[in-house]
All heavy atoms as TSV, in Angstrom:
chain	resi	resn	atom	element	x	y	z
A	1	MET	N	N	23.353	-22.536	-6.298
A	1	MET	CA	C	23.836	-21.984	-5.062
A	1	MET	C	C	24.744	-23.023	-4.421
A	1	MET	O	O	24.385	-24.190	-4.309
A	1	MET	CB	C	22.634	-21.674	-4.159
A	1	MET	CG	C	22.970	-20.882	-2.956
A	1	MET	SD	S	21.557	-20.523	-1.896
A	1	MET	CE	C	20.480	-19.616	-2.967
A	2	VAL	N	N	25.925	-22.589	-4.012
A	2	VAL	CA	C	26.872	-23.451	-3.324
A	2	VAL	C	C	27.474	-22.698	-2.149
A	2	VAL	O	O	27.501	-21.478	-2.134
A	2	VAL	CB	C	28.018	-23.932	-4.246
A	2	VAL	CG1	C	27.551	-24.930	-5.255
A	2	VAL	CG2	C	28.692	-22.763	-4.932
A	3	GLY	N	N	27.940	-23.422	-1.178
A	3	GLY	CA	C	28.587	-22.805	-0.034
A	3	GLY	C	C	28.031	-23.327	1.271
A	3	GLY	O	O	27.086	-24.116	1.315
A	4	SER	N	N	28.630	-22.838	2.351
A	4	SER	CA	C	28.287	-23.349	3.674
A	4	SER	C	C	26.885	-22.971	4.135
A	4	SER	O	O	26.313	-23.636	4.985
A	4	SER	CB	C	29.324	-22.867	4.698
A	4	SER	OG	O	29.379	-21.451	4.693
A	5	GLY	N	N	26.293	-21.918	3.566
A	5	GLY	CA	C	24.944	-21.507	3.962
A	5	GLY	C	C	23.850	-21.974	3.022
A	5	GLY	O	O	22.696	-21.566	3.138
A	6	THR	N	N	24.203	-22.860	2.085
A	6	THR	CA	C	23.256	-23.285	1.052
A	6	THR	C	C	21.971	-23.860	1.630
A	6	THR	O	O	20.875	-23.502	1.185
A	6	THR	CB	C	23.913	-24.317	0.113
A	6	THR	OG1	O	25.024	-23.699	-0.526
A	6	THR	CG2	C	22.941	-24.815	-0.930
A	7	GLU	N	N	22.073	-24.757	2.586
A	7	GLU	CA	C	20.876	-25.414	3.127
A	7	GLU	C	C	19.913	-24.408	3.742
A	7	GLU	O	O	18.700	-24.503	3.546
A	7	GLU	CB	C	21.261	-26.475	4.152
A	7	GLU	CG	C	21.906	-27.687	3.525
A	7	GLU	CD	C	22.232	-28.752	4.542
A	7	GLU	OE1	O	21.517	-28.860	5.562
A	7	GLU	OE2	O	23.205	-29.487	4.315
A	8	ILE	N	N	20.441	-23.450	4.451
A	8	ILE	CA	C	19.596	-22.427	5.079
A	8	ILE	C	C	18.920	-21.580	4.010
A	8	ILE	O	O	17.705	-21.373	4.030
A	8	ILE	CB	C	20.432	-21.545	6.031
A	8	ILE	CG1	C	20.986	-22.385	7.182
A	8	ILE	CG2	C	19.605	-20.370	6.544
A	8	ILE	CD1	C	22.091	-21.716	7.963
A	9	ALA	N	N	19.704	-21.089	3.057
A	9	ALA	CA	C	19.157	-20.238	2.007
A	9	ALA	C	C	18.124	-20.990	1.164
A	9	ALA	O	O	17.069	-20.442	0.827
A	9	ALA	CB	C	20.280	-19.710	1.123
A	10	MET	N	N	18.408	-22.235	0.826
A	10	MET	CA	C	17.473	-23.015	0.004
A	10	MET	C	C	16.147	-23.234	0.728
A	10	MET	O	O	15.093	-23.232	0.092
A	10	MET	CB	C	18.087	-24.362	-0.376
A	10	MET	CG	C	19.171	-24.233	-1.423
A	10	MET	SD	S	18.626	-23.493	-2.978
A	10	MET	CE	C	17.504	-24.735	-3.568
A	11	GLY	N	N	16.184	-23.412	2.033
A	11	GLY	CA	C	14.946	-23.577	2.796
A	11	GLY	C	C	14.049	-22.351	2.675
A	11	GLY	O	O	12.840	-22.470	2.471
A	12	VAL	N	N	14.638	-21.176	2.781
A	12	VAL	CA	C	13.874	-19.934	2.649
A	12	VAL	C	C	13.340	-19.799	1.224
A	12	VAL	O	O	12.177	-19.444	1.014
A	12	VAL	CB	C	14.738	-18.709	3.031
A	12	VAL	CG1	C	14.000	-17.407	2.764
A	12	VAL	CG2	C	15.157	-18.785	4.497
A	13	LEU	N	N	14.172	-20.105	0.232
A	13	LEU	CA	C	13.739	-20.012	-1.167
A	13	LEU	C	C	12.590	-20.969	-1.467
A	13	LEU	O	O	11.608	-20.596	-2.102
A	13	LEU	CB	C	14.911	-20.310	-2.108
A	13	LEU	CG	C	15.998	-19.258	-2.184
A	13	LEU	CD1	C	17.166	-19.770	-3.020
A	13	LEU	CD2	C	15.466	-17.957	-2.744
A	14	GLU	N	N	12.719	-22.211	-1.031
A	14	GLU	CA	C	11.682	-23.206	-1.305
A	14	GLU	C	C	10.353	-22.829	-0.659
A	14	GLU	O	O	9.293	-23.058	-1.230
A	14	GLU	CB	C	12.136	-24.583	-0.843
A	14	GLU	CG	C	13.228	-25.162	-1.727
A	14	GLU	CD	C	13.803	-26.452	-1.214
A	14	GLU	OE1	O	13.488	-26.877	-0.077
A	14	GLU	OE2	O	14.603	-27.064	-1.959
A	15	GLU	N	N	10.429	-22.253	0.524
A	15	GLU	CA	C	9.202	-21.865	1.229
A	15	GLU	C	C	8.510	-20.677	0.569
A	15	GLU	O	O	7.286	-20.614	0.512
A	15	GLU	CB	C	9.530	-21.527	2.683
A	15	GLU	CG	C	8.310	-21.163	3.510
A	15	GLU	CD	C	8.696	-20.870	4.940
A	15	GLU	OE1	O	9.414	-21.680	5.545
A	15	GLU	OE2	O	8.280	-19.810	5.446
A	16	GLY	N	N	9.282	-19.730	0.049
A	16	GLY	CA	C	8.701	-18.492	-0.452
A	16	GLY	C	C	8.477	-18.412	-1.951
A	16	GLY	O	O	7.805	-17.502	-2.431
A	17	TYR	N	N	9.017	-19.369	-2.720
A	17	TYR	CA	C	8.944	-19.284	-4.180
A	17	TYR	C	C	7.528	-19.497	-4.716
A	17	TYR	O	O	6.807	-20.374	-4.266
A	17	TYR	CB	C	9.866	-20.323	-4.827
A	17	TYR	CG	C	9.759	-20.327	-6.331
A	17	TYR	CD1	C	10.378	-19.355	-7.090
A	17	TYR	CD2	C	9.007	-21.294	-6.981
A	17	TYR	CE1	C	10.266	-19.338	-8.468
A	17	TYR	CE2	C	8.887	-21.293	-8.360
A	17	TYR	CZ	C	9.512	-20.320	-9.092
A	17	TYR	OH	O	9.383	-20.306	-10.460
A	18	LYS	N	N	7.175	-18.659	-5.684
A	18	LYS	CA	C	5.912	-18.808	-6.420
A	18	LYS	C	C	6.247	-18.606	-7.897
A	18	LYS	O	O	6.990	-17.697	-8.263
A	18	LYS	CB	C	4.891	-17.772	-5.968
A	18	LYS	CG	C	4.451	-17.924	-4.533
A	18	LYS	CD	C	3.480	-16.810	-4.161
A	18	LYS	CE	C	3.102	-16.862	-2.719
A	18	LYS	NZ	N	4.114	-16.386	-1.797
A	19	GLU	N	N	5.683	-19.421	-8.753
A	19	GLU	CA	C	5.998	-19.348	-10.175
A	19	GLU	C	C	5.616	-18.007	-10.790
A	19	GLU	O	O	6.229	-17.549	-11.747
A	19	GLU	CB	C	5.311	-20.487	-10.922
A	19	GLU	CG	C	5.889	-20.693	-12.293
A	19	GLU	CD	C	5.494	-22.016	-12.896
A	19	GLU	OE1	O	5.460	-23.016	-12.164
A	19	GLU	OE2	O	5.226	-22.037	-14.107
A	20	SER	N	N	4.630	-17.346	-10.240
A	20	SER	CA	C	4.139	-16.094	-10.811
A	20	SER	C	C	4.824	-14.847	-10.239
A	20	SER	O	O	4.355	-13.736	-10.444
A	20	SER	CB	C	2.632	-15.985	-10.571
A	20	SER	OG	O	2.375	-15.957	-9.174
A	21	MET	N	N	5.947	-15.008	-9.565
A	21	MET	CA	C	6.621	-13.884	-8.916
A	21	MET	C	C	7.121	-12.857	-9.932
A	21	MET	O	O	7.567	-13.200	-11.022
A	21	MET	CB	C	7.821	-14.373	-8.103
A	21	MET	CG	C	7.450	-15.236	-6.941
A	21	MET	SD	S	8.911	-15.835	-6.072
A	21	MET	CE	C	9.127	-14.474	-4.943
A	22	LYS	N	N	7.048	-11.603	-9.551
A	22	LYS	CA	C	7.644	-10.507	-10.310
A	22	LYS	C	C	9.127	-10.432	-9.934
A	22	LYS	O	O	9.556	-10.988	-8.916
A	22	LYS	CB	C	6.957	-9.181	-9.967
A	22	LYS	CG	C	5.461	-9.183	-10.196
A	22	LYS	CD	C	5.153	-9.265	-11.666
A	22	LYS	CE	C	3.645	-9.177	-11.857
A	22	LYS	NZ	N	3.218	-9.737	-13.112
A	23	VAL	N	N	9.914	-9.715	-10.740
A	23	VAL	CA	C	11.350	-9.617	-10.493
A	23	VAL	C	C	11.631	-9.049	-9.103
A	23	VAL	O	O	12.462	-9.577	-8.358
A	23	VAL	CB	C	12.051	-8.777	-11.587
A	23	VAL	CG1	C	13.499	-8.501	-11.220
A	23	VAL	CG2	C	11.969	-9.478	-12.932
A	24	LYS	N	N	10.945	-7.997	-8.708
A	24	LYS	CA	C	11.177	-7.397	-7.386
A	24	LYS	C	C	10.885	-8.391	-6.270
A	24	LYS	O	O	11.639	-8.484	-5.300
A	24	LYS	CB	C	10.336	-6.139	-7.199
A	24	LYS	CG	C	10.444	-5.600	-5.767
A	24	LYS	CD	C	10.385	-4.126	-5.678
A	24	LYS	CE	C	10.433	-3.576	-4.291
A	24	LYS	NZ	N	11.202	-4.222	-3.290
A	25	GLU	N	N	9.799	-9.139	-6.396
A	25	GLU	CA	C	9.458	-10.144	-5.386
A	25	GLU	C	C	10.547	-11.212	-5.300
A	25	GLU	O	O	10.921	-11.641	-4.205
A	25	GLU	CB	C	8.126	-10.808	-5.722
A	25	GLU	CG	C	6.927	-9.898	-5.628
A	25	GLU	CD	C	5.668	-10.556	-6.162
A	25	GLU	OE1	O	5.713	-11.113	-7.283
A	25	GLU	OE2	O	4.654	-10.524	-5.450
A	26	ALA	N	N	11.043	-11.643	-6.456
A	26	ALA	CA	C	12.094	-12.666	-6.479
A	26	ALA	C	C	13.380	-12.140	-5.850
A	26	ALA	O	O	14.035	-12.843	-5.068
A	26	ALA	CB	C	12.341	-13.129	-7.908
A	27	LYS	N	N	13.761	-10.895	-6.175
A	27	LYS	CA	C	14.957	-10.308	-5.571
A	27	LYS	C	C	14.800	-10.185	-4.064
A	27	LYS	O	O	15.748	-10.455	-3.317
A	27	LYS	CB	C	15.227	-8.939	-6.181
A	27	LYS	CG	C	15.850	-8.993	-7.550
A	27	LYS	CD	C	16.018	-7.641	-8.187
A	27	LYS	CE	C	16.679	-6.626	-7.338
A	27	LYS	NZ	N	16.823	-5.303	-7.981
A	28	ASP	N	N	13.629	-9.785	-3.607
A	28	ASP	CA	C	13.386	-9.685	-2.162
A	28	ASP	C	C	13.511	-11.057	-1.495
A	28	ASP	O	O	14.086	-11.173	-0.407
A	28	ASP	CB	C	12.008	-9.087	-1.879
A	28	ASP	CG	C	11.911	-7.612	-2.225
A	28	ASP	OD1	O	12.966	-6.964	-2.445
A	28	ASP	OD2	O	10.769	-7.106	-2.298
A	29	LEU	N	N	12.982	-12.086	-2.137
A	29	LEU	CA	C	13.076	-13.435	-1.587
A	29	LEU	C	C	14.526	-13.907	-1.536
A	29	LEU	O	O	14.975	-14.449	-0.523
A	29	LEU	CB	C	12.231	-14.408	-2.415
A	29	LEU	CG	C	12.306	-15.876	-1.999
A	29	LEU	CD1	C	11.847	-16.066	-0.548
A	29	LEU	CD2	C	11.488	-16.739	-2.949
A	30	VAL	N	N	15.272	-13.691	-2.602
A	30	VAL	CA	C	16.685	-14.079	-2.624
A	30	VAL	C	C	17.453	-13.324	-1.540
A	30	VAL	O	O	18.261	-13.910	-0.817
A	30	VAL	CB	C	17.304	-13.823	-4.016
A	30	VAL	CG1	C	18.816	-13.960	-3.973
A	30	VAL	CG2	C	16.707	-14.773	-5.035
A	31	THR	N	N	17.185	-12.032	-1.416
A	31	THR	CA	C	17.856	-11.226	-0.389
A	31	THR	C	C	17.554	-11.772	1.002
A	31	THR	O	O	18.468	-11.921	1.829
A	31	THR	CB	C	17.436	-9.750	-0.504
A	31	THR	OG1	O	17.784	-9.276	-1.815
A	31	THR	CG2	C	18.119	-8.894	0.541
A	32	ARG	N	N	16.288	-12.088	1.273
A	32	ARG	CA	C	15.929	-12.672	2.583
A	32	ARG	C	C	16.656	-13.988	2.810
A	32	ARG	O	O	17.137	-14.263	3.916
A	32	ARG	CB	C	14.420	-12.901	2.683
A	32	ARG	CG	C	13.632	-11.676	3.028
A	32	ARG	CD	C	12.218	-11.975	3.509
A	32	ARG	NE	N	11.520	-13.038	2.815
A	32	ARG	CZ	C	10.789	-12.901	1.707
A	32	ARG	NH1	N	10.673	-11.724	1.142
A	32	ARG	NH2	N	10.181	-13.927	1.161
A	33	SER	N	N	16.737	-14.826	1.776
A	33	SER	CA	C	17.373	-16.137	1.943
A	33	SER	C	C	18.868	-15.997	2.232
A	33	SER	O	O	19.401	-16.690	3.100
A	33	SER	CB	C	17.136	-17.013	0.714
A	33	SER	OG	O	17.885	-16.581	-0.386
A	34	ILE	N	N	19.537	-15.097	1.532
A	34	ILE	CA	C	20.968	-14.904	1.757
A	34	ILE	C	C	21.225	-14.270	3.121
A	34	ILE	O	O	22.130	-14.687	3.849
A	34	ILE	CB	C	21.595	-14.047	0.635
A	34	ILE	CG1	C	21.431	-14.730	-0.726
A	34	ILE	CG2	C	23.062	-13.738	0.928
A	34	ILE	CD1	C	22.090	-16.090	-0.850
A	35	LYS	N	N	20.425	-13.282	3.490
A	35	LYS	CA	C	20.579	-12.676	4.818
A	35	LYS	C	C	20.375	-13.709	5.914
A	35	LYS	O	O	21.067	-13.696	6.935
A	35	LYS	CB	C	19.603	-11.513	4.994
A	35	LYS	CG	C	20.044	-10.250	4.312
A	35	LYS	CD	C	19.089	-9.108	4.610
A	35	LYS	CE	C	19.578	-7.798	4.042
A	35	LYS	NZ	N	18.654	-6.690	4.338
A	36	SER	N	N	19.420	-14.604	5.717
A	36	SER	CA	C	19.169	-15.659	6.693
A	36	SER	C	C	20.393	-16.570	6.823
A	36	SER	O	O	20.799	-16.918	7.933
A	36	SER	CB	C	17.940	-16.470	6.256
A	36	SER	OG	O	17.670	-17.489	7.166
A	37	ALA	N	N	20.979	-16.940	5.699
A	37	ALA	CA	C	22.174	-17.789	5.732
A	37	ALA	C	C	23.337	-17.068	6.403
A	37	ALA	O	O	24.047	-17.658	7.222
A	37	ALA	CB	C	22.550	-18.208	4.311
A	38	ILE	N	N	23.526	-15.797	6.066
A	38	ILE	CA	C	24.638	-15.034	6.639
A	38	ILE	C	C	24.476	-14.878	8.148
A	38	ILE	O	O	25.450	-14.967	8.897
A	38	ILE	CB	C	24.762	-13.652	5.949
A	38	ILE	CG1	C	25.276	-13.828	4.524
A	38	ILE	CG2	C	25.678	-12.718	6.740
A	38	ILE	CD1	C	25.220	-12.560	3.691
A	39	SER	N	N	23.245	-14.669	8.604
A	39	SER	CA	C	23.035	-14.471	10.044
A	39	SER	C	C	23.326	-15.738	10.843
A	39	SER	O	O	23.641	-15.663	12.022
A	39	SER	CB	C	21.610	-13.984	10.314
A	39	SER	OG	O	20.670	-15.019	10.112
A	40	ARG	N	N	23.261	-16.889	10.200
A	40	ARG	CA	C	23.510	-18.156	10.890
A	40	ARG	C	C	24.884	-18.745	10.590
A	40	ARG	O	O	25.310	-19.696	11.215
A	40	ARG	CB	C	22.427	-19.164	10.520
A	40	ARG	CG	C	21.075	-18.785	11.092
A	40	ARG	CD	C	19.980	-19.682	10.547
A	40	ARG	NE	N	18.681	-19.373	11.122
A	40	ARG	CZ	C	17.903	-18.382	10.728
A	40	ARG	NH1	N	18.281	-17.584	9.768
A	40	ARG	NH2	N	16.735	-18.177	11.298
A	41	ASP	N	N	25.540	-18.199	9.573
A	41	ASP	CA	C	26.825	-18.747	9.147
A	41	ASP	C	C	27.683	-17.622	8.591
A	41	ASP	O	O	27.500	-17.207	7.444
A	41	ASP	CB	C	26.581	-19.820	8.084
A	41	ASP	CG	C	27.855	-20.426	7.534
A	41	ASP	OD1	O	28.941	-20.176	8.112
A	41	ASP	OD2	O	27.784	-21.146	6.541
A	42	ALA	N	N	28.603	-17.140	9.383
A	42	ALA	CA	C	29.424	-15.982	9.000
A	42	ALA	C	C	30.268	-16.230	7.756
A	42	ALA	O	O	30.697	-15.291	7.095
A	42	ALA	CB	C	30.329	-15.592	10.163
A	43	MET	N	N	30.483	-17.466	7.380
A	43	MET	CA	C	31.284	-17.788	6.200
A	43	MET	C	C	30.482	-17.657	4.901
A	43	MET	O	O	31.014	-17.863	3.822
A	43	MET	CB	C	31.841	-19.217	6.313
A	43	MET	CG	C	32.769	-19.409	7.501
A	43	MET	SD	S	34.192	-18.290	7.500
A	43	MET	CE	C	35.059	-18.913	6.089
A	44	SER	N	N	29.213	-17.278	4.997
A	44	SER	CA	C	28.345	-17.215	3.817
A	44	SER	C	C	28.537	-15.955	2.980
A	44	SER	O	O	27.942	-15.832	1.923
A	44	SER	CB	C	26.871	-17.315	4.235
A	44	SER	OG	O	26.596	-18.606	4.688
A	45	GLY	N	N	29.351	-15.024	3.418
A	45	GLY	CA	C	29.623	-13.847	2.607
A	45	GLY	C	C	29.001	-12.587	3.156
A	45	GLY	O	O	28.444	-12.568	4.246
A	46	ASP	N	N	29.081	-11.521	2.330
A	46	ASP	CA	C	28.607	-10.222	2.810
A	46	ASP	C	C	27.799	-9.466	1.765
A	46	ASP	O	O	27.679	-8.255	1.817
A	46	ASP	CB	C	29.781	-9.370	3.264
A	46	ASP	CG	C	30.739	-9.045	2.133
A	46	ASP	OD1	O	30.586	-9.599	1.035
A	46	ASP	OD2	O	31.648	-8.236	2.355
A	47	GLY	N	N	27.247	-10.179	0.802
A	47	GLY	CA	C	26.451	-9.505	-0.216
A	47	GLY	C	C	25.929	-10.467	-1.259
A	47	GLY	O	O	26.103	-11.676	-1.159
A	48	ILE	N	N	25.290	-9.884	-2.282
A	48	ILE	CA	C	24.679	-10.673	-3.353
A	48	ILE	C	C	25.024	-10.021	-4.684
A	48	ILE	O	O	24.958	-8.801	-4.825
A	48	ILE	CB	C	23.138	-10.697	-3.233
A	48	ILE	CG1	C	22.693	-11.212	-1.872
A	48	ILE	CG2	C	22.515	-11.531	-4.346
A	48	ILE	CD1	C	21.205	-11.038	-1.621
A	49	ASP	N	N	25.369	-10.828	-5.649
A	49	ASP	CA	C	25.508	-10.380	-7.036
A	49	ASP	C	C	24.338	-10.966	-7.813
A	49	ASP	O	O	24.213	-12.187	-7.925
A	49	ASP	CB	C	26.827	-10.858	-7.650
A	49	ASP	CG	C	28.037	-10.237	-6.993
A	49	ASP	OD1	O	27.970	-9.038	-6.669
A	49	ASP	OD2	O	29.039	-10.943	-6.809
A	50	PHE	N	N	23.472	-10.098	-8.318
A	50	PHE	CA	C	22.328	-10.529	-9.113
A	50	PHE	C	C	22.664	-10.435	-10.596
A	50	PHE	O	O	23.268	-9.451	-11.040
A	50	PHE	CB	C	21.118	-9.603	-8.888
A	50	PHE	CG	C	20.415	-9.791	-7.581
A	50	PHE	CD1	C	20.627	-8.899	-6.548
A	50	PHE	CD2	C	19.520	-10.823	-7.398
A	50	PHE	CE1	C	19.967	-9.042	-5.343
A	50	PHE	CE2	C	18.860	-10.982	-6.200
A	50	PHE	CZ	C	19.073	-10.095	-5.168
A	51	LEU	N	N	22.282	-11.412	-11.375
A	51	LEU	CA	C	22.247	-11.333	-12.823
A	51	LEU	C	C	20.808	-11.666	-13.190
A	51	LEU	O	O	20.367	-12.803	-13.045
A	51	LEU	CB	C	23.206	-12.311	-13.485
A	51	LEU	CG	C	23.198	-12.325	-15.009
A	51	LEU	CD1	C	23.521	-10.934	-15.571
A	51	LEU	CD2	C	24.161	-13.351	-15.552
A	52	ILE	N	N	20.057	-10.658	-13.607
A	52	ILE	CA	C	18.626	-10.809	-13.844
A	52	ILE	C	C	18.388	-10.921	-15.347
A	52	ILE	O	O	18.762	-10.039	-16.116
A	52	ILE	CB	C	17.861	-9.612	-13.253
A	52	ILE	CG1	C	18.142	-9.532	-11.755
A	52	ILE	CG2	C	16.369	-9.740	-13.541
A	52	ILE	CD1	C	17.773	-8.220	-11.131
A	53	VAL	N	N	17.772	-12.037	-15.738
A	53	VAL	CA	C	17.500	-12.306	-17.139
A	53	VAL	C	C	15.992	-12.239	-17.358
A	53	VAL	O	O	15.233	-12.976	-16.730
A	53	VAL	CB	C	18.015	-13.711	-17.542
A	53	VAL	CG1	C	17.748	-13.980	-19.016
A	53	VAL	CG2	C	19.491	-13.866	-17.209
A	54	THR	N	N	15.574	-11.314	-18.221
A	54	THR	CA	C	14.164	-11.191	-18.578
A	54	THR	C	C	14.050	-11.145	-20.098
A	54	THR	O	O	15.063	-11.092	-20.801
A	54	THR	CB	C	13.526	-9.914	-17.992
A	54	THR	OG1	O	14.119	-8.770	-18.620
A	54	THR	CG2	C	13.704	-9.831	-16.478
A	55	LYS	N	N	12.828	-11.114	-20.592
A	55	LYS	CA	C	12.630	-11.019	-22.047
A	55	LYS	C	C	13.182	-9.709	-22.599
A	55	LYS	O	O	13.451	-9.599	-23.793
A	55	LYS	CB	C	11.159	-11.163	-22.393
A	55	LYS	CG	C	10.294	-10.058	-21.848
A	55	LYS	CD	C	8.848	-10.233	-22.216
A	55	LYS	CE	C	8.089	-9.115	-21.540
A	55	LYS	NZ	N	6.815	-8.863	-21.988
A	56	ASP	N	N	13.382	-8.717	-21.727
A	56	ASP	CA	C	13.909	-7.421	-22.138
A	56	ASP	C	C	15.431	-7.351	-22.124
A	56	ASP	O	O	16.008	-6.337	-22.511
A	56	ASP	CB	C	13.339	-6.312	-21.251
A	56	ASP	CG	C	11.821	-6.226	-21.355
A	56	ASP	OD1	O	11.301	-6.395	-22.475
A	56	ASP	OD2	O	11.179	-5.996	-20.319
A	57	GLY	N	N	16.093	-8.384	-21.636
A	57	GLY	CA	C	17.546	-8.400	-21.614
A	57	GLY	C	C	18.118	-8.747	-20.252
A	57	GLY	O	O	17.435	-9.329	-19.405
A	58	LEU	N	N	19.385	-8.380	-20.053
A	58	LEU	CA	C	20.122	-8.690	-18.829
A	58	LEU	C	C	20.402	-7.429	-18.034
A	58	LEU	O	O	20.681	-6.378	-18.608
A	58	LEU	CB	C	21.473	-9.322	-19.160
A	58	LEU	CG	C	21.486	-10.603	-19.974
A	58	LEU	CD1	C	22.915	-10.939	-20.360
A	58	LEU	CD2	C	20.885	-11.725	-19.183
A	59	THR	N	N	20.350	-7.560	-16.721
A	59	THR	CA	C	20.809	-6.490	-15.846
A	59	THR	C	C	21.629	-7.121	-14.726
A	59	THR	O	O	21.386	-8.261	-14.330
A	59	THR	CB	C	19.668	-5.665	-15.234
A	59	THR	OG1	O	18.787	-6.551	-14.520
A	59	THR	CG2	C	18.880	-4.923	-16.284
A	60	GLU	N	N	22.616	-6.388	-14.263
A	60	GLU	CA	C	23.454	-6.832	-13.151
A	60	GLU	C	C	23.285	-5.861	-11.993
A	60	GLU	O	O	23.132	-4.668	-12.202
A	60	GLU	CB	C	24.923	-6.879	-13.559
A	60	GLU	CG	C	25.237	-7.910	-14.593
A	60	GLU	CD	C	26.712	-7.949	-14.924
A	60	GLU	OE1	O	27.518	-8.181	-14.010
A	60	GLU	OE2	O	27.028	-7.735	-16.096
A	61	GLU	N	N	23.318	-6.412	-10.791
A	61	GLU	CA	C	23.186	-5.590	-9.597
A	61	GLU	C	C	23.930	-6.253	-8.452
A	61	GLU	O	O	23.909	-7.476	-8.323
A	61	GLU	CB	C	21.704	-5.449	-9.242
A	61	GLU	CG	C	21.424	-4.553	-8.068
A	61	GLU	CD	C	19.926	-4.416	-7.792
A	61	GLU	OE1	O	19.117	-4.594	-8.719
A	61	GLU	OE2	O	19.592	-4.148	-6.638
A	62	THR	N	N	24.596	-5.457	-7.642
A	62	THR	CA	C	25.295	-5.966	-6.464
A	62	THR	C	C	24.710	-5.282	-5.230
A	62	THR	O	O	24.516	-4.072	-5.217
A	62	THR	CB	C	26.806	-5.681	-6.549
A	62	THR	OG1	O	27.330	-6.349	-7.682
A	62	THR	CG2	C	27.525	-6.144	-5.303
A	63	ILE	N	N	24.450	-6.090	-4.214
A	63	ILE	CA	C	23.966	-5.569	-2.930
A	63	ILE	C	C	24.969	-6.013	-1.868
A	63	ILE	O	O	25.254	-7.207	-1.745
A	63	ILE	CB	C	22.564	-6.106	-2.574
A	63	ILE	CG1	C	21.538	-5.643	-3.598
A	63	ILE	CG2	C	22.168	-5.673	-1.168
A	63	ILE	CD1	C	20.152	-6.234	-3.379
A	64	LYS	N	N	25.531	-5.063	-1.150
A	64	LYS	CA	C	26.431	-5.371	-0.031
A	64	LYS	C	C	25.674	-5.164	1.276
A	64	LYS	O	O	24.880	-4.249	1.395
A	64	LYS	CB	C	27.659	-4.457	-0.062
A	64	LYS	CG	C	28.570	-4.699	-1.233
A	64	LYS	CD	C	29.282	-6.012	-1.097
A	64	LYS	CE	C	30.239	-6.231	-2.241
A	64	LYS	NZ	N	30.782	-7.572	-2.254
A	65	PHE	N	N	25.939	-6.028	2.225
A	65	PHE	CA	C	25.284	-5.920	3.531
A	65	PHE	C	C	26.213	-5.278	4.531
A	65	PHE	O	O	27.376	-5.366	4.499
A	65	PHE	CB	C	24.855	-7.290	4.057
A	65	PHE	CG	C	23.945	-8.039	3.139
A	65	PHE	CD1	C	24.235	-9.319	2.734
A	65	PHE	CD2	C	22.782	-7.460	2.665
A	65	PHE	CE1	C	23.393	-10.014	1.903
A	65	PHE	CE2	C	21.931	-8.153	1.819
A	65	PHE	CZ	C	22.245	-9.431	1.436
């Protein structure tokens, strides 16, 4: 993660991360962290591009706010 909102987003990620998280839980955590950064720093963007890698393969998803 790089950019002007990195410190804010990383704080949320570090606080909420658990090694046993399911994909949905991880996506929700990432979404919360990015929304938190955006709400405090308008230069942080307006969405998220996910590339999810699992044992079953790759999926891509974009979320716009």
